[in-house]
N, C-alpha and C positions, 0 to 999 in steps of 0.2 A: 450431760443435759438430755433428757430422751424426747422426742418430738413424738406427736399423737399420730404420725402419719409413717414410723417405723415399728413395724411389729412382727410377729414370726408369720402371720397369714399373709400379710404384703408381700415378704421375704419369697415365701412358696410361691405367690402367683407368681412374682418377679424371673424364678427360677425356670417355671413351666413355661412362662411366655418365652424366655432367652432359647429354652432346649426345643421348642416348638418350632421356634423361627429358625434354629441350626437344622433342624431337621429338613423342614420345607427348601431352605436354600442348598443344602446337598442333596435333595432329591431332583431339584430343577437343574442342577448344574450335571447330574447324572444324564438326566435326561436330552441336556443341550450337548452333551459329549457322544453319546449314542447317536444324537442326530447329524454332529459334524462328522462322525465316523463311517456315517451310513453312504459316504459320498456324494450327498446334494440328489440322491434318487429318494424321494418321497413320493407315497402313493397318491394318487387323485381319485378320491374314493366318491367324490360328489359331481365329477365332470367339471370342474374347473382346473385351471392350469397347477399344476403341480407346487410351484412357489406360492401362489395364493392359498392351496390348501394348506402348507406350511404356516404361513400366516396365522389363520384362522385359527389353526389347532396351536398355535402357541400363544395366541392371544385367549383361548378357552382355557389354556392350563393355567 
């Protein structure tokens, strides 16, 4: 029994969404790993504490 919701277009969109989500997840994990490997030395470009700058950057990403 075929449903009206299952077709090639929906399957293609599902695959694209999953692939894009995995790409974003891996990108975020890589950035977090680099940040953790820096030993907590985060630049302070706008004159706030480096911890607050880090939180703002993570929120913006």
